[in-house]
N, C-alpha and C positions, 0 to 999 in steps of 0.2 A: 505493499500499500503505500510506502514511505517512497520508495522507486518512483510509482507513477505520480504520485504529486507532485515530488521533485522535477519529474522530467516536464508534465505538464505546467507547470508556473509560470517559466517565460514565457512561455507560447501565448497563455492567457493575458501576461501582460502587452504583449506585442500586438493581440487582437484589440485588446482597450485603446489601444494607441492610433491603430489603424483599423476602424471598423470595417472598411471596405474590402476587407481581409475574409470576413465572414458575409458578407452582404451577398444573398441569393435571390434568384427569382423562378418563380414556377407558375405554370398552368394548366390545366387539363384539356385536350384537343378535342376541340367540337368541330368535326367536320359537315362544311356546306351539304344540303340534302342535295340531291336531283333525282329524275323521274325517268330517268333512260340511263342504261349501263353507258353509253357512249360518250354520256354529258358528264361522267364522274371527273370531278375535278382533281386537279392537283394541289394538294395542300397549300393552303394561305398561311404562311407563318408571319405574315405582316402584324399581325395583331397579337402576337406572342412575345414570350421574353427571347425567343430565338430568333427574332427580326434581324438583328446585324449579322448572323451566321448563314440563314436562309434566305438571300433575296430571292426576290419573286421568280418563280420558276426557274432556278438556277440547282434545284435538286426535285430528282422524280420521288416525290414521296406521295402515295394516297390511302386514304383510310377510307374503306367502304363498308359500310353499313348493310345489315340485310342481304348479303350475297348467297349466304347458307342458312338455311332452315334450321332451328334445333333439330328435327328429326334428322336432319342429314349430319348434322353434328355429331350425332348421338350415333349414326349407323358409321360415321368415321371413327369414332371412340370403339367402338364394337369389332371394325376390323381392325383397328390395333391391335386388340387383345386377344382375337380369334383367328387372324388373318383370313373370315370371311367378309366380304362387302355386301351388305344387303340394304338396299334402302327401304323395305317392306318391312323390316324386323323391328320388333318394339321391346320397351321395357331394358332393364342392367342386365350385361353378361355377368354370370357367375362362372369367376374363373376357376378353372381344375386344373391339378397339379401346379408344376412350377411358376411361380408369379412372372410373367413376362415382362414386368417394369423393372428395370435395371440401372444403375448410378450411371448420369450420363456424363461421356468423357470429353475432354478437347482433343480435337483430330489436329493433326499437323502434317499428314500426307493421306493418299488413296487407300495406301494398304491397312490391312485387318492391325496389324502391330504399330501403326504410325497413331498412335492415342495413347492418352493419360487421363488419370483423374486427379482432379485438385479440386477438392470440397471446398477451398476458401475461396476460387475464382469460380467455378460452376457447381451449384449443389441441388439437383433435380433428379429426376427419374425420367428413363430413356425407352420408346421401342421402336427399332428401326425396322420400317417395311422397303421391299424393293417391288415395287409395281407397277409396271407400265401401263395397265389398264386404270386403276384409280388416279393415275398422275394425269393421264388424259382427261378422265371424268371431270377432274378440278380443274384443269385447262381451259376446257369448252366452257366452264363457268366462268371464269375468270377473264378470258382473253377479250369480249368485249369491253370490259372497264379499263384494260390499257393498251388500246388501239394504237397509243401514241407510239409503242416499241415493235410496231408489228413490224417496218423494214427502216433503219436509221443508217446514213449514210455520211460521208464528209461535207462538215459545217452545215449538219441537220441542228435541231434544237437540242436533241438528247444525246448528240456525240458524246458527251462526258458520261453517261450513264455505260458505254460498253468500251470507253478507249478514251485517251486524251484527244481534244482539239486537234484539228490538223492530219487525222489519219488518214491513210488512202484503203480503207476498207469498207466495204457494204456490210452491215449487220440484218440477219433476221431472224424474227424471233420464231422457234420453232416446237414448243412445248413446255413441259415440267419438267426439271429432274424427276427420276423415279424413286429417287432416293428419299422418302417421306419419312420426317424425324418428330415422332410423335413425343411431347413431351409433357410429364406430371410433375406439378410445382405444388408441394404441401406447406405448413406451417414453417416458415423461416426460411423457403428454398429460394434461391437467387441466380441470377448469371451477372457478374462483373462489366464496367463497361469494355465495349470492343466493338469494331468493324469487321463487318462480314467478310469472309475468306471467299476470293474469287474462284469457282471449281473449272478444272480444265479435262476432260473425258478424255479418254484415248481415239474415241471417235471423231473428235473434232468439236463436239458441242461445248458451250462455254456458258457458265454462269455469270452473270452481272446484276440479278435483281432478287432479291429476296422475297418471298410470300410468306407470312404468318398469319394462319387462320385461326381465332380462337373458338375452342369447340365446349367451351362452357364450365361448368363446374360451380363451387359453390363459396369461390374465394372472394375476401376482403385484400384490397390490397393487389400487388403482383401487378403494375401497369409494365409497358414497356417505355423507356424513359429515352426520349431522344435528346442528347445533351450539346450544348455550347462547346465552341472550342476549349474554352478556358474551365470548363465544367463547374461553373459558376450558376449556371441558368438551365434549363431545360421543360420539357414538355411533355406529359405522360398521356399515353395511349391507354385508355382501359382496357381489358380483355373481355366484352362484350360480346356474348354469343352470337356467332354467327359473322361477327366482322373479321375481314381481311385487312390486312396492314400490308403495303407492297412499298418498298423504295430500293432504291440503289444501292448497291455494297459500297460502292466508292465514297468515303467521306461523309458518312452517316454515323456519327459516334452512340450508341446506343446501350441499354443495359434492361435488363429483366429484373424489376426491384421486387424484395424480398414479400411473400405471401404473408398477410398479417393471421390470417384463420382460413379454413376450409381449403380447398384444392382447385387449381385453375390448370386448364387443361388447353393444349395447342399443337399445331400441325407446324412443320417449318418445312419447307422447299425453296427451291430456285427457279427461275424463269431463264430457259436456256436459250442460246443465240448460237447461229452459225456465221462463220465470217467470211467473206469470198472477196479478191481485190476489186477495187472499184475501175469499173469500165468507164473511159472519157469517150469512146465510140458515139454518134450521134446518129 
């Protein structure tokens, strides 16, 4: 106890002298309503604490409510736990045998051994499913909401999503990664601040945009928090059932905040693209 006090006292004095060190600003995301998927807007940060870091239409971020029904979310949870995707099923799944939820790991490569568990950085449970048909079903549902990403060429508005401005490639959106990461956050579970990695698969597909779908549960707390660069300001996206959070992987610092009580369920995957050389012929 003595060591902790002696360590903190100089810091507390410094904070008294310079109160701006602890000044923080937060907000809860309130996405604009829309009537048609094609009208789903890019999230407007201008009236949030993140306005200086996220100028208008400089980051591809969409918060899409009502994309999936509660029944569809329940079907996805059942699929995670059983491997059977049935949209007409009802009720909770009674798991038999070994619990399919395992401690979530941090991946640093594509191989099975290229992962580690660090519960001080990421603490939640996970089920990994690799299923092309479910990924395609999710993609067909989401595709009308992200039509801006269908084709991205040099000097296009969203070139920064897939690469650095000035590139000489055409990028075409081709589907979702069939790697579906189902996540379960219980009380106290979290995922520290990070930017999502950009996956490149052996067949040439490349992930550049994250899709996070909130599948329900009864959690209090546990928002996805988007941070400013100095990490003194943030915007919270609440885990509302049926909501999809879609955001570019480059330059979007975020975290999964601790769940206070209850359970939060999500599924995460990537929007995949294929690049080809830009043609200059007319």
